C-alpha positions as CSV (number, residue, x, y, z in Angstrom):
1,M,5.0,-42.1,24.4
2,Y,5.8,-38.4,24.6
3,L,7.1,-38.4,21.1
4,M,4.1,-40.2,19.7
5,G,1.8,-37.7,21.4
6,S,3.6,-34.6,20.3
7,T,3.6,-35.2,16.5
8,R,0.7,-34.8,14.1
9,C,1.9,-37.3,11.4
10,G,3.6,-39.9,13.6
11,I,7.2,-40.9,14.3
12,S,8.9,-43.9,12.9
13,A,10.6,-46.7,14.9
14,K,13.8,-46.0,12.9
15,Q,13.9,-42.4,14.3
16,I,13.3,-43.8,17.9
17,Q,16.2,-46.2,17.3
18,R,18.5,-43.3,16.4
19,E,17.4,-41.0,19.2
20,T,17.3,-43.6,22.1
21,G,20.0,-46.1,21.0
22,V,17.7,-49.2,21.2
23,T,17.5,-51.7,18.4
24,Y,15.0,-51.2,15.6
25,K,13.2,-54.4,16.7
26,T,12.8,-53.0,20.3
27,A,11.6,-49.6,19.0
28,W,9.0,-51.3,16.7
29,R,7.8,-53.5,19.6
30,M,7.5,-50.5,21.9
31,F,5.3,-48.7,19.3
32,R,3.2,-51.7,18.7
33,Q,2.5,-52.1,22.5
34,I,1.7,-48.4,22.9
35,R,-0.7,-48.4,19.8
36,S,-2.5,-51.4,21.3
37,L,-3.6,-49.1,24.2
38,L,-5.0,-46.3,22.0
39,S,-8.2,-48.1,20.8
40,E,-11.5,-46.4,21.7
41,E,-13.8,-49.2,20.6
42,D,-16.7,-48.1,22.8
43,M,-16.7,-44.5,21.5
44,Q,-19.8,-43.3,19.6
45,L,-20.2,-39.9,18.0
46,E,-22.5,-37.8,20.2
47,G,-25.8,-36.9,18.7
48,P,-27.9,-35.6,17.3
49,T,-25.1,-33.8,15.5
50,T,-23.6,-33.1,12.1
51,V,-21.4,-35.9,10.9
52,E,-19.3,-36.5,7.7
53,V,-18.8,-40.1,6.6
54,D,-16.4,-41.2,3.9
55,E,-14.3,-44.2,2.8
56,M,-10.7,-44.4,1.5
57,Y,-8.2,-47.1,0.5
58,V,-4.8,-47.7,2.0
59,G,-1.9,-49.4,0.2
60,G,-1.9,-51.0,-3.3
61,R,1.2,-49.3,-4.7
62,T,4.7,-50.5,-5.2
63,K,7.8,-48.9,-6.9
64,R,9.6,-52.2,-7.5
65,I,9.7,-53.5,-11.1
66,N,7.8,-56.8,-11.5
67,A,6.6,-56.7,-7.9
68,I,3.1,-57.8,-7.1
69,A,1.0,-54.9,-5.7
70,K,-0.8,-55.7,-2.5
71,P,-4.6,-55.2,-2.6
72,K,-5.8,-51.9,-1.2
73,V,-7.5,-52.0,2.2
74,P,-10.8,-50.2,2.6
75,V,-11.1,-47.9,5.6
76,L,-14.3,-46.2,6.8
77,G,-14.4,-42.9,8.8
78,A,-16.9,-40.6,10.5
79,V,-16.1,-37.2,12.0
80,E,-18.2,-34.7,13.9
81,R,-18.0,-31.2,12.5
82,K,-16.8,-28.1,14.4
83,G,-13.9,-29.6,16.4
84,G,-15.5,-32.9,17.0
85,R,-14.1,-36.4,17.2
86,V,-13.3,-39.0,14.5
87,I,-13.7,-42.7,14.2
88,A,-11.8,-44.8,11.7
89,R,-12.2,-48.5,11.1
90,V,-10.7,-51.0,8.7
91,A,-13.5,-52.6,6.7
92,A,-13.9,-55.8,4.7
93,D,-15.4,-53.8,1.8
94,T,-17.3,-50.7,0.9
95,T,-20.6,-52.3,0.0
96,K,-24.0,-50.8,1.0
97,P,-24.5,-53.2,4.0
98,T,-21.0,-52.4,5.3
99,L,-21.3,-48.6,5.0
100,H,-24.9,-48.5,6.4
101,G,-23.9,-50.8,9.3
102,F,-20.9,-48.5,10.1
103,I,-23.2,-45.5,10.2
104,K,-25.8,-47.2,12.4
105,E,-23.1,-48.4,14.8
106,F,-21.2,-45.1,15.3
107,V,-23.6,-42.3,14.4
108,L,-26.5,-41.7,16.7
109,P,-30.1,-41.4,15.3
110,G,-31.2,-37.8,14.6
111,S,-27.9,-36.8,13.2
112,V,-27.3,-35.0,9.9
113,V,-25.0,-37.1,7.7
114,F,-22.9,-35.7,4.9
115,T,-21.3,-38.1,2.3
116,D,-20.2,-38.0,-1.3
117,D,-22.2,-39.6,-4.1
118,Y,-20.8,-43.1,-3.8
119,P,-23.7,-45.4,-4.7
120,S,-23.4,-47.5,-1.5
121,Y,-24.7,-44.5,0.5
122,D,-28.1,-44.7,-1.2
123,G,-30.8,-45.2,1.4
124,V,-29.1,-43.5,4.3
125,E,-31.9,-40.9,4.3
126,G,-34.7,-42.1,6.5
127,P,-36.4,-41.7,9.9
128,N,-33.0,-41.9,11.7
129,Y,-30.9,-39.6,9.6
130,R,-31.0,-36.5,7.4
131,H,-28.7,-37.2,4.5
132,Y,-26.9,-34.7,2.2
133,R,-24.5,-35.6,-0.6
134,I,-21.8,-33.8,-2.5
135,R,-21.2,-34.8,-6.1
136,H,-17.5,-35.6,-6.2
137,S,-18.1,-37.6,-9.4
138,E,-19.0,-34.2,-11.1
139,R,-16.0,-32.5,-9.5
140,V,-18.2,-30.6,-7.1
141,Y,-16.7,-30.3,-3.6
142,V,-18.8,-27.7,-1.8
143,S,-22.4,-26.8,-2.4
144,G,-25.5,-25.5,-0.6
145,S,-26.6,-22.0,0.0
146,R,-24.1,-21.5,2.8
147,G,-21.5,-24.0,1.5
148,Q,-22.5,-26.5,4.2
149,I,-22.6,-29.6,2.0
150,H,-19.1,-31.0,1.8
151,T,-16.9,-33.7,3.3
152,Q,-13.8,-31.6,3.8
153,T,-13.5,-32.4,7.5
154,I,-13.1,-36.1,7.0
155,D,-11.0,-35.5,3.9
156,G,-8.6,-33.5,6.0
157,F,-8.3,-36.4,8.5
158,W,-7.7,-38.8,5.6
159,S,-5.0,-36.5,4.3
160,L,-3.3,-36.6,7.7
161,V,-3.3,-40.4,7.7
162,K,-2.1,-40.7,4.2
163,R,0.8,-38.3,4.7
164,G,1.8,-40.1,7.9
165,I,1.7,-43.6,6.5
166,G,3.3,-42.6,3.2
167,G,5.9,-40.2,4.5
168,V,6.7,-41.6,7.9
169,Y,5.9,-45.4,7.8
170,H,6.0,-45.8,4.0
171,S,3.7,-48.9,4.2
172,V,1.6,-50.6,6.8
173,S,0.3,-54.2,6.6
174,K,-3.4,-54.9,6.9
175,K,-2.7,-56.8,10.1
176,Y,-1.6,-53.7,12.0
177,L,-3.4,-51.0,10.0
178,Q,-6.2,-50.6,12.6
179,T,-3.6,-49.9,15.4
180,Y,-2.2,-47.1,13.2
181,L,-5.7,-45.7,12.6
182,N,-6.2,-45.8,16.4
183,E,-3.1,-43.8,16.9
184,Y,-4.1,-41.1,14.4
185,A,-7.7,-40.9,15.7
186,F,-6.4,-40.7,19.3
187,R,-4.2,-37.7,18.5
188,Y,-6.9,-36.1,16.4
189,N,-9.5,-36.3,19.1
190,R,-7.1,-34.6,21.5
191,R,-5.6,-32.1,19.0
192,D,-6.4,-29.1,21.2
193,S,-4.6,-30.7,24.2
194,G,-1.0,-29.9,23.0
195,N,1.6,-31.9,24.9
196,L,-1.1,-33.0,27.4
197,I,-1.7,-35.9,24.9
198,F,1.2,-37.6,26.6
199,Y,-0.7,-37.7,29.9
200,A,-3.8,-39.1,28.0
201,I,-1.6,-41.9,26.8
202,L,-0.3,-42.5,30.3
203,A,-3.9,-42.6,31.5
204,K,-4.5,-45.4,29.0
205,V,-1.5,-47.3,30.3
206,A,-2.7,-46.9,33.9
207,E,-6.2,-48.1,32.9
208,K,-4.7,-51.2,31.2
209,A,-2.6,-52.0,34.3
210,L,-5.7,-51.8,36.5
211,L,-7.7,-54.1,34.2
212,K,-4.9,-56.6,34.0
213,P,-5.8,-59.7,36.1
214,F,-3.6,-60.5,39.0
215,A,-1.4,-63.5,38.4
216,P,0.0,-65.1,41.6
217,T,3.7,-65.9,41.6
218,P,5.9,-67.6,44.2
219,E,7.2,-64.2,45.2
220,N,3.8,-62.6,45.8
221,Q,1.9,-65.6,47.2
222,T,1.3,-65.5,50.9
223,A,1.9,-68.6,53.1
């Protein structure tokens, strides 16, 4: 848990195997159990605020000759500007209903939303949100009189995730991708805490233990 909390791009089960002497299977299972605790499903970006929303795709490449490439998995993300928090979710697709539903679920009304010019964001502007778009299709990445129209904050988070998955884990299946996103978002949201992230993970462990229902056994049953 300490090693997971003290790195920006993650640490592989293979490295834990080398450093602790456990088997690879044990190290992988430890990481899976820890990641299962890092979900922040009830979190919603505080508003009204300034939020960047973007989509990306994970996977899809293979270096093996004649190998069948796995389909890319769409991921949606939203981040508060100026040191705020991030939310990342695996999505079924990047259609307009999916993207608009994601924004309505995690971005409070009254917020200012920045996106690129992907067509599925059409219609975000309305009574609940002010919407500004940067035209990535025209290779424009910053605009506005003060350079405030951009998606560089969420792009920075995506870069962190891609470097971690590609460089540390190499590949992640769709089945477990959300748990990896939870890990990266958990660290990102506590990036100013330094090594105190370890204690935040311990707190999640304690919270899980308190919520776990009591199961009587012959040893703890009273007569």
